mmCIF file of the C-alpha atoms, coordinates in Angstrom:
data_MODEL
# 
_entry.id   MODEL 
# 
loop_
_atom_site.group_PDB 
_atom_site.id 
_atom_site.type_symbol 
_atom_site.label_atom_id 
_atom_site.label_alt_id 
_atom_site.label_comp_id 
_atom_site.label_asym_id 
_atom_site.label_entity_id 
_atom_site.label_seq_id 
_atom_site.pdbx_PDB_ins_code 
_atom_site.Cartn_x 
_atom_site.Cartn_y 
_atom_site.Cartn_z 
_atom_site.occupancy 
_atom_site.B_iso_or_equiv 
_atom_site.pdbx_formal_charge 
_atom_site.auth_seq_id 
_atom_site.auth_comp_id 
_atom_site.auth_asym_id 
_atom_site.auth_atom_id 
_atom_site.pdbx_PDB_model_num 
ATOM 1   C CA . MET A 1 1   ? -34.960 -8.617  -55.090 1.00 0.00 ? 1   MET A CA 1 
ATOM 2   C CA . SER A 1 2   ? -33.312 -5.257  -54.792 1.00 0.00 ? 2   SER A CA 1 
ATOM 3   C CA . ALA A 1 3   ? -30.478 -4.587  -52.374 1.00 0.00 ? 3   ALA A CA 1 
ATOM 4   C CA . GLN A 1 4   ? -32.380 -1.540  -51.121 1.00 0.00 ? 4   GLN A CA 1 
ATOM 5   C CA . ASP A 1 5   ? -35.538 -1.471  -49.083 1.00 0.00 ? 5   ASP A CA 1 
ATOM 6   C CA . HIS A 1 6   ? -38.483 0.795   -49.929 1.00 0.00 ? 6   HIS A CA 1 
ATOM 7   C CA . ASP A 1 7   ? -36.718 3.844   -48.397 1.00 0.00 ? 7   ASP A CA 1 
ATOM 8   C CA . GLY A 1 8   ? -33.667 3.480   -50.636 1.00 0.00 ? 8   GLY A CA 1 
ATOM 9   C CA . ILE A 1 9   ? -31.424 2.327   -47.773 1.00 0.00 ? 9   ILE A CA 1 
ATOM 10  C CA . LEU A 1 10  ? -28.789 -0.239  -48.691 1.00 0.00 ? 10  LEU A CA 1 
ATOM 11  C CA . LEU A 1 11  ? -29.363 -3.341  -46.588 1.00 0.00 ? 11  LEU A CA 1 
ATOM 12  C CA . PRO A 1 12  ? -26.345 -5.284  -45.294 1.00 0.00 ? 12  PRO A CA 1 
ATOM 13  C CA . GLY A 1 13  ? -25.937 -8.734  -46.801 1.00 0.00 ? 13  GLY A CA 1 
ATOM 14  C CA . LEU A 1 14  ? -28.142 -7.887  -49.768 1.00 0.00 ? 14  LEU A CA 1 
ATOM 15  C CA . ALA A 1 15  ? -25.624 -5.892  -51.748 1.00 0.00 ? 15  ALA A CA 1 
ATOM 16  C CA . GLU A 1 16  ? -26.078 -6.314  -55.447 1.00 0.00 ? 16  GLU A CA 1 
ATOM 17  C CA . ARG A 1 17  ? -23.462 -8.582  -56.927 1.00 0.00 ? 17  ARG A CA 1 
ATOM 18  C CA . ARG A 1 18  ? -21.573 -7.282  -59.865 1.00 0.00 ? 18  ARG A CA 1 
ATOM 19  C CA . PRO A 1 19  ? -20.125 -9.723  -62.382 1.00 0.00 ? 19  PRO A CA 1 
ATOM 20  C CA . ALA A 1 20  ? -16.508 -10.575 -61.646 1.00 0.00 ? 20  ALA A CA 1 
ATOM 21  C CA . PRO A 1 21  ? -13.917 -9.168  -64.027 1.00 0.00 ? 21  PRO A CA 1 
ATOM 22  C CA . ARG A 1 22  ? -12.769 -11.516 -66.770 1.00 0.00 ? 22  ARG A CA 1 
ATOM 23  C CA . ALA A 1 23  ? -9.295  -11.999 -65.286 1.00 0.00 ? 23  ALA A CA 1 
ATOM 24  C CA . GLU A 1 24  ? -10.796 -12.940 -61.925 1.00 0.00 ? 24  GLU A CA 1 
ATOM 25  C CA . ARG A 1 25  ? -13.146 -15.486 -63.546 1.00 0.00 ? 25  ARG A CA 1 
ATOM 26  C CA . ARG A 1 26  ? -10.186 -17.007 -65.388 1.00 0.00 ? 26  ARG A CA 1 
ATOM 27  C CA . ALA A 1 27  ? -8.183  -17.209 -62.150 1.00 0.00 ? 27  ALA A CA 1 
ATOM 28  C CA . ASP A 1 28  ? -11.110 -18.894 -60.395 1.00 0.00 ? 28  ASP A CA 1 
ATOM 29  C CA . ALA A 1 29  ? -11.385 -21.409 -63.251 1.00 0.00 ? 29  ALA A CA 1 
ATOM 30  C CA . GLY A 1 30  ? -7.671  -22.143 -62.970 1.00 0.00 ? 30  GLY A CA 1 
ATOM 31  C CA . VAL A 1 31  ? -7.977  -22.694 -59.233 1.00 0.00 ? 31  VAL A CA 1 
ATOM 32  C CA . ALA A 1 32  ? -10.921 -25.071 -59.734 1.00 0.00 ? 32  ALA A CA 1 
ATOM 33  C CA . ALA A 1 33  ? -9.098  -27.002 -62.466 1.00 0.00 ? 33  ALA A CA 1 
ATOM 34  C CA . ASN A 1 34  ? -6.006  -27.294 -60.277 1.00 0.00 ? 34  ASN A CA 1 
ATOM 35  C CA . ALA A 1 35  ? -8.140  -28.573 -57.387 1.00 0.00 ? 35  ALA A CA 1 
ATOM 36  C CA . ARG A 1 36  ? -9.634  -31.271 -59.647 1.00 0.00 ? 36  ARG A CA 1 
ATOM 37  C CA . LEU A 1 37  ? -6.182  -32.253 -60.906 1.00 0.00 ? 37  LEU A CA 1 
ATOM 38  C CA . THR A 1 38  ? -4.781  -32.470 -57.382 1.00 0.00 ? 38  THR A CA 1 
ATOM 39  C CA . ALA A 1 39  ? -7.737  -34.540 -56.142 1.00 0.00 ? 39  ALA A CA 1 
ATOM 40  C CA . SER A 1 40  ? -7.677  -37.019 -59.027 1.00 0.00 ? 40  SER A CA 1 
ATOM 41  C CA . ASN A 1 41  ? -3.910  -37.370 -58.684 1.00 0.00 ? 41  ASN A CA 1 
ATOM 42  C CA . ALA A 1 42  ? -4.384  -38.071 -54.964 1.00 0.00 ? 42  ALA A CA 1 
ATOM 43  C CA . VAL A 1 43  ? -6.603  -41.048 -55.819 1.00 0.00 ? 43  VAL A CA 1 
ATOM 44  C CA . VAL A 1 44  ? -3.936  -42.456 -58.156 1.00 0.00 ? 44  VAL A CA 1 
ATOM 45  C CA . LEU A 1 45  ? -1.275  -41.947 -55.488 1.00 0.00 ? 45  LEU A CA 1 
ATOM 46  C CA . LEU A 1 46  ? -3.420  -43.626 -52.849 1.00 0.00 ? 46  LEU A CA 1 
ATOM 47  C CA . VAL A 1 47  ? -3.841  -46.756 -54.988 1.00 0.00 ? 47  VAL A CA 1 
ATOM 48  C CA . LEU A 1 48  ? -0.179  -46.916 -55.960 1.00 0.00 ? 48  LEU A CA 1 
ATOM 49  C CA . LEU A 1 49  ? 1.056   -46.315 -52.417 1.00 0.00 ? 49  LEU A CA 1 
ATOM 50  C CA . ALA A 1 50  ? -1.279  -49.028 -51.123 1.00 0.00 ? 50  ALA A CA 1 
ATOM 51  C CA . ALA A 1 51  ? 0.156   -51.455 -53.679 1.00 0.00 ? 51  ALA A CA 1 
ATOM 52  C CA . GLU A 1 52  ? 3.679   -50.395 -52.708 1.00 0.00 ? 52  GLU A CA 1 
ATOM 53  C CA . GLY A 1 53  ? 2.806   -51.030 -49.061 1.00 0.00 ? 53  GLY A CA 1 
ATOM 54  C CA . VAL A 1 54  ? 1.624   -54.547 -49.892 1.00 0.00 ? 54  VAL A CA 1 
ATOM 55  C CA . THR A 1 55  ? 4.813   -55.359 -51.796 1.00 0.00 ? 55  THR A CA 1 
ATOM 56  C CA . ILE A 1 56  ? 7.034   -54.093 -48.994 1.00 0.00 ? 56  ILE A CA 1 
ATOM 57  C CA . LEU A 1 57  ? 5.606   -56.704 -46.623 1.00 0.00 ? 57  LEU A CA 1 
ATOM 58  C CA . ARG A 1 58  ? 7.315   -59.438 -48.668 1.00 0.00 ? 58  ARG A CA 1 
ATOM 59  C CA . VAL A 1 59  ? 9.929   -57.408 -50.463 1.00 0.00 ? 59  VAL A CA 1 
ATOM 60  C CA . ARG A 1 60  ? 12.231  -60.376 -51.202 1.00 0.00 ? 60  ARG A CA 1 
ATOM 61  C CA . ALA A 1 61  ? 9.493   -62.307 -52.984 1.00 0.00 ? 61  ALA A CA 1 
ATOM 62  C CA . LEU A 1 62  ? 7.935   -59.220 -54.617 1.00 0.00 ? 62  LEU A CA 1 
ATOM 63  C CA . LEU A 1 63  ? 11.056  -57.236 -55.455 1.00 0.00 ? 63  LEU A CA 1 
ATOM 64  C CA . THR A 1 64  ? 10.247  -56.819 -59.159 1.00 0.00 ? 64  THR A CA 1 
ATOM 65  C CA . PRO A 1 65  ? 6.689   -55.481 -58.593 1.00 0.00 ? 65  PRO A CA 1 
ATOM 66  C CA . HIS A 1 66  ? 7.988   -53.333 -55.731 1.00 0.00 ? 66  HIS A CA 1 
ATOM 67  C CA . VAL A 1 67  ? 10.577  -51.659 -57.971 1.00 0.00 ? 67  VAL A CA 1 
ATOM 68  C CA . PHE A 1 68  ? 8.113   -51.332 -60.864 1.00 0.00 ? 68  PHE A CA 1 
ATOM 69  C CA . ILE A 1 69  ? 5.446   -49.674 -58.700 1.00 0.00 ? 69  ILE A CA 1 
ATOM 70  C CA . GLY A 1 70  ? 8.122   -47.418 -57.206 1.00 0.00 ? 70  GLY A CA 1 
ATOM 71  C CA . MET A 1 71  ? 9.113   -46.273 -60.695 1.00 0.00 ? 71  MET A CA 1 
ATOM 72  C CA . VAL A 1 72  ? 5.453   -45.747 -61.667 1.00 0.00 ? 72  VAL A CA 1 
ATOM 73  C CA . LEU A 1 73  ? 5.025   -43.574 -58.543 1.00 0.00 ? 73  LEU A CA 1 
ATOM 74  C CA . ILE A 1 74  ? 7.576   -40.985 -59.706 1.00 0.00 ? 74  ILE A CA 1 
ATOM 75  C CA . PRO A 1 75  ? 5.383   -39.042 -62.210 1.00 0.00 ? 75  PRO A CA 1 
ATOM 76  C CA . PRO A 1 76  ? 2.312   -38.806 -59.912 1.00 0.00 ? 76  PRO A CA 1 
ATOM 77  C CA . VAL A 1 77  ? 4.502   -37.630 -57.016 1.00 0.00 ? 77  VAL A CA 1 
ATOM 78  C CA . LEU A 1 78  ? 6.086   -34.962 -59.215 1.00 0.00 ? 78  LEU A CA 1 
ATOM 79  C CA . LEU A 1 79  ? 2.639   -33.903 -60.429 1.00 0.00 ? 79  LEU A CA 1 
ATOM 80  C CA . LYS A 1 80  ? 1.393   -33.684 -56.831 1.00 0.00 ? 80  LYS A CA 1 
ATOM 81  C CA . VAL A 1 81  ? 4.344   -31.498 -55.844 1.00 0.00 ? 81  VAL A CA 1 
ATOM 82  C CA . ALA A 1 82  ? 3.822   -29.268 -58.890 1.00 0.00 ? 82  ALA A CA 1 
ATOM 83  C CA . SER A 1 83  ? 0.046   -28.951 -58.450 1.00 0.00 ? 83  SER A CA 1 
ATOM 84  C CA . THR A 1 84  ? 0.232   -28.159 -54.746 1.00 0.00 ? 84  THR A CA 1 
ATOM 85  C CA . GLY A 1 85  ? 3.108   -25.729 -55.249 1.00 0.00 ? 85  GLY A CA 1 
ATOM 86  C CA . TRP A 1 86  ? 1.412   -23.940 -58.132 1.00 0.00 ? 86  TRP A CA 1 
ATOM 87  C CA . ARG A 1 87  ? -0.430  -21.290 -56.079 1.00 0.00 ? 87  ARG A CA 1 
ATOM 88  C CA . PRO A 1 88  ? 2.460   -20.293 -53.798 1.00 0.00 ? 88  PRO A CA 1 
ATOM 89  C CA . GLY A 1 89  ? 4.746   -20.384 -56.826 1.00 0.00 ? 89  GLY A CA 1 
ATOM 90  C CA . THR A 1 90  ? 2.577   -17.933 -58.744 1.00 0.00 ? 90  THR A CA 1 
ATOM 91  C CA . GLY A 1 91  ? 2.474   -15.474 -55.874 1.00 0.00 ? 91  GLY A CA 1 
ATOM 92  C CA . CYS A 1 92  ? -1.232  -15.798 -55.077 1.00 0.00 ? 92  CYS A CA 1 
ATOM 93  C CA . GLY A 1 93  ? -0.633  -15.201 -51.399 1.00 0.00 ? 93  GLY A CA 1 
ATOM 94  C CA . GLY A 1 94  ? -2.629  -12.010 -51.124 1.00 0.00 ? 94  GLY A CA 1 
ATOM 95  C CA . HIS A 1 95  ? -1.425  -10.250 -54.275 1.00 0.00 ? 95  HIS A CA 1 
ATOM 96  C CA . GLY A 1 96  ? -4.224  -10.914 -56.715 1.00 0.00 ? 96  GLY A CA 1 
ATOM 97  C CA . GLY A 1 97  ? -5.265  -14.243 -55.209 1.00 0.00 ? 97  GLY A CA 1 
ATOM 98  C CA . THR A 1 98  ? -8.812  -15.523 -55.122 1.00 0.00 ? 98  THR A CA 1 
ATOM 99  C CA . SER A 1 99  ? -11.151 -16.211 -52.252 1.00 0.00 ? 99  SER A CA 1 
ATOM 100 C CA . LEU A 1 100 ? -9.827  -19.777 -52.055 1.00 0.00 ? 100 LEU A CA 1 
ATOM 101 C CA . GLY A 1 101 ? -6.375  -18.573 -51.043 1.00 0.00 ? 101 GLY A CA 1 
ATOM 102 C CA . PRO A 1 102 ? -4.865  -18.158 -47.601 1.00 0.00 ? 102 PRO A CA 1 
ATOM 103 C CA . PRO A 1 103 ? -6.495  -15.971 -44.953 1.00 0.00 ? 103 PRO A CA 1 
ATOM 104 C CA . ARG A 1 104 ? -5.824  -12.234 -45.214 1.00 0.00 ? 104 ARG A CA 1 
ATOM 105 C CA . GLY A 1 105 ? -3.652  -12.126 -42.085 1.00 0.00 ? 105 GLY A CA 1 
ATOM 106 C CA . SER A 1 106 ? -1.156  -14.757 -43.253 1.00 0.00 ? 106 SER A CA 1 
ATOM 107 C CA . GLY A 1 107 ? 2.076   -13.846 -44.953 1.00 0.00 ? 107 GLY A CA 1 
# 
């Protein structure tokens, strides 16, 4: 369907979409990949934090598992911090960001 009616008038909401530039498509792919990484890491953190919560209830009896799970938690926590800080760290706050970024009025 054309974005213009039979009189050649451009209709609102039916504007023809042009393909996104290559750099923008790559940025969108990076945002989507980062979202998947952050979500899958959140599942790992949820399981490990639940196990840590169980061991803290009887920390004297479960001290070894408590310490082990605490040490295993370090890499996922660092990954979570890095993956959530990636967009603000790259300056995507309105200067070349994608549609998934912050609202236009912020910052």
